[in-house]
N, C-alpha and C positions, 0 to 999 in steps of 0.2 A: 500234130505238130509239127515247126517248123523245126529245119536243121539248127543245132549248133554249131558254127564254126571258128576253129581254135587258129593261133596265130601267136608267133613268138613275135616280141618287142623288140624293136632296137634301141640301144639304150643311148640318148643324144647325148652330147657336147653338152649342152645347157638345155635349161628350159624351154631357152628360146629359139632353140633349133628347130629348120621347119623340119626334121623327123620327128620329133619331141610329142605330136600328137597324142599318140596312144601308150606313149609312158605318162603321160600328162592322168588320160582318160583311166588308166591302171592303178592310179593312185586315188584318184577318183572312187574305183571299186572302194579300195580300204577306208578311205574316210569314210562313204556312205555307210560300209557294214560297221565299222565301230560308231558311230557315232547312232545309229539305229540299234546294234545289242547293248554299246552300254550307258546308252539314254546322255551321255552326255561326250564334249569333242575334246575330251581329254587324252586321248589314244590318235586325234586325227593328226597328220603331217603336210605341210603343203611340199608339191612336188619336187620345188629348191632343195629343200629340208633332204627327200630323203634319195635325191641324186646323188651325192657324195658316196652312202653306202652301195650303191649302182654301179658307180665307177671302180671299184675299187675288187678289178676281177684278177688279175695278176694273184693276187694270195686270196681271194675268196670267191671263187669263179657261182656265177649265180645267171638263171635264164629265166626270163617272166615273160607268162604267156596273159591272152587275153581271150574271152570267149565273147561271139557274139549271136545272137538273136536276129531274123531277120534287118542286120544292121547295125541294131542297138547294143551298146557294152554291158551285157549281166554278169561279169566273174573274170575274175583271174586266177592263175596261179604263177607258181612258184616253186624250181629246185636250185637248192644252194647248195655247193661241194666245198668241201676242201681241199686241202694236200695232205705231203706226207703220207702218216700211218692210218688219216683219217681219210684216202681216197676211195675208199671203198666205200663209201656212209654218205647218205645224200635226206636234206632236208628239207620236208615239201611241204607245201599250203595251198588251199583252194579257198577261194572265198566268193560269195554269191551274192549280187544287189537283193534288197529285201522282196524287192517288186519281180522276182523272179525265180523265189524259192516254192521251193515243191517240183519241179519241175524237171528233174535231171541233168541240172546244169548243173550242179556241183557233182554228181556223180562222173559227169563227162570233164571236169574238168580233171578231178582225182586221178581217176584214168590215161588223163593224157601225160601229164607229169611222172607218173607213174611208171608209163612204157617208154618215156622218154631217159629218166635214171637207166631202168633196167638195159635202155641200148645203149646208156656209157658206162655199162659195166658195173654200178652200184650192185651190191650186196647187202646191202641193208639204208630200209627209210625209217625216218623220225618225221612225226607231225605233232605237232604244239596248238593244241585246239582249245579256246577257249571256252567256257562254259560259264553262258551268267545265271542258268533257271537254279533255285533252288529248292527246298521240297524235293516230294514226290522220292520216287527209288532211285535207289543209286546204286553206282555199280564203283567201292572202292581200290583203291592202287593196292596193290601186291606188298610196298615197303610198311602198310599197316598206318601211312597218313595219310590221311585226306581224300576225297571223294568227287564223281561227275555225277550229271544228274546221267539214268539209263536210258532216259525213254526221248532224246532229244535227238535231229535229224542228223545232228554230227557221226553222236554216240552209235547212234544205229548203223548210218557210212562206214564209220571206222570199223565197225565188228563185222561185216557185210564182205569188205573188202580185205581181212586178214589180216588187221591190225590188231596188238593188244596194249590194252593200259598198262602201263610199268611205273608214271611215277604222277604226284598233282604237286602241279607249283601255286604259290600265294602271288597275288599282287594286292600289292597294299600301300595304300594314301598317307603322308604327311601333311595336315593344311599348317600350311604358314599364313605369317611368320611365328614363330615359335616365340617365348618371351627365352630374353636375350641372359637373364639372369639365373634363370635355371637351367635353361642347356649350357651354361657357362661353370656352371656347377658340377655339371655332367660330363661335362669337358675336364674339369681340374680333379676328380674324385678320379677316372681313368687314368691320369697322367699320374698322380699317383702311387697308385697299384703299379702301373707300369714301369716307375720309377727312374731312374737316370740314366740306365742304359738304353733307352729309346728317345727321341727326337723327330719330331712331326715337321715336316716339309710340306707348303703349297707352293701347286704353280699349275699352270694354265696349258692354252692348247700345247704349246712346243716342250716337249720334255727335257729339261735340260738335259745337256751332254753328261752330264758326271754319271746321273740316273738311267741312261738309254737303256744301257746290256741290262741294270737289275728288272726293270718295268717291262721287257721284251719277256723274262726269266718270268716274272707275274703273270704276263697273261697267259703264258704257256700253262704256266703251274694252274691256271681260272680252268683248264678244260680237261685236271685230272684230279685237283683235290674237291671240285665242285659235286654234291651227293649227284649220283646220276640214274643211283639204281639200277634195274633190269636193261636202261638204255644204253648201258655202256657206251658213254659219250668217249672218241676216240682224244686221243691228244691233236691237239691244233698249233704245232708250232709258230714259234714269232721269234721273230730274229729284229736284231736295228733295221736292217733294211726296210722288214716290212712297218714296223713302228712308223720308220718317216715315211712312207709311202701314202700310208695311212692319216697320219697327219696333214701331209701335204693337201691329199683330197679334201678334207677336212677342212682347211685356211678359208679358203670362200665361203663355205657354207654357213648358213643362215643362226649356227648354232654359239656356244663359247662352253668350252670345258673346265671342270675347275676339279684340280687331283689334291689330293692330301697323300703323301706318302708316310711312311715312318721307317729311319734309320737304326738299325742296329748300330750303336754308337761302338762298342769294342769292335767288330769286325768293318766298320764304314761299306754294310751292304744293307737296300731294303729289305724290311721283311714284313711289308706290304702294301695296301696303296688303297683308295679307295677314288670314284669320278662319277662327278656330278655333270651333266648335259644341261643347258640352260639355253631354250630358244630366246629368238629376240623378240617375239613376240609376248610381251610380260605377261597376257592374259593366261596361258598357256601354263602349262606342271613344266617342273623341273625333271629331267630322268635320273634314275640314280640307275646307272650303268654298275660297272665292274668293281666288287669289292672281295680281296683276298686279306687274309694272313696268313702264312707259312706254316705250316702245321707243327715245324719245327719249333715256333716263336709265338704259341695259340697258349693260354691260359693266364695274360697281362694283363686282359681287356683292352685291346691294340684295336680291334673292330669298333669296339664304340668309339674309344678315341680317336679314332679315322675320323668318321663318322659325324660325330660330336664337332672337330676342330671345323671340317669340309663346312659343315651347314654353317657356323659363327662367320665363316666365312663369306659362303652364297650369303648369307643376309646383310654383311656388312657392305659389301662391295656391289648387290644386285638386290638387293629388297626390292620385293612386289608382287614376286611371283606366288599363283596360291597354293601351290602344294607340292609337292614331288612324289614320283610314283616309282615302283622297285617292285622287283618279282622274286621268289624265293622260294624253293624247292620245301615242301611240305614239310621232310624229316631232319632239316636245315637246322635246328632247334637253335645250337648258338647263335647261328646268324637272325633267327626272326626272333632271340630273347634283344639281342642289339636294338632289330628296329622297332619291339617292343617298346623297351626301356625310352625312347628319343620318343612314342607317340606315333609310328605306325597301324593303324586298322587294316582289316580284310576287305578288298572291292569286290578281289573278282578272284575262279582259282580257274586253272587253267589244266589241261589233261596234258600229256607226255608220253606217247603211242609209237610203237614200235612194229615192225616188218620186215620180216630178213626175205628177199628176193629171191 
């Protein structure tokens, strides 16, 4: 069997740049893998939509690799880093096109990206691996919530490389459109429970200056307040500078953000927020991104209020998308309760694996 050649992919200025071919090919691997494994195009993203995320190197360093055999692209690898307290951790990914599976490509990519982060001095690797198989022998998460198939190629590979399953995440889908009367009722009931101390604000791609510090604080708390089980996900610090840089990178991309934030009126500070990101392609799902309510403000139905308010706003100003997709830890029962109350149903489970390097 011919040798597998793995090389690093330069991140281009645009998808039309002369050096963009390998980046486009790497995103093509992602598209082929997701379409084959899920049976849908829900998780597919065009290169121009993925590029802004790859250009956020100042605050979210990441490296992209492509694997070839006999000149043909057969897979890709990713190594992502963070700054501050998280600088000792790496998040890794290995994907192989369906036609090249079972030939050692996945192991070659996985070993390569792991060696890269070892050389960079990282001491912990985290891998999120979707599990589409249902039934059969299962490997339970030590949290007591959720499991993954025990006999799939990705499970066998991760176990053989010394990774241990720490957590299971649920992918959920909400079909659109929602009945607006019913959704408004959910919103109004949550608002009544929240009471006059809480007020919802809606904004888009650019955070109003008044709320920038609060949104940066909430984004930082996302990394510490969300359940991370034995992964021990480190703090990922956000500043106003990082927030503005992030928004600038996304400004020309083919996606639109819809943000609902809730103000604690007595203090004038934000107690939580949620974000939906809609692609320009109306045939594709909307991504439910971060949602957080600060621990000190929980118990007032603010999570449900925020999501209902944002969904109402989305349907009124951007009707036509088929669904909303989101991911949550299986043990994050409060957020799953919110999602289920809105009509989200599970469609995939994802194993979160850790290895101490």
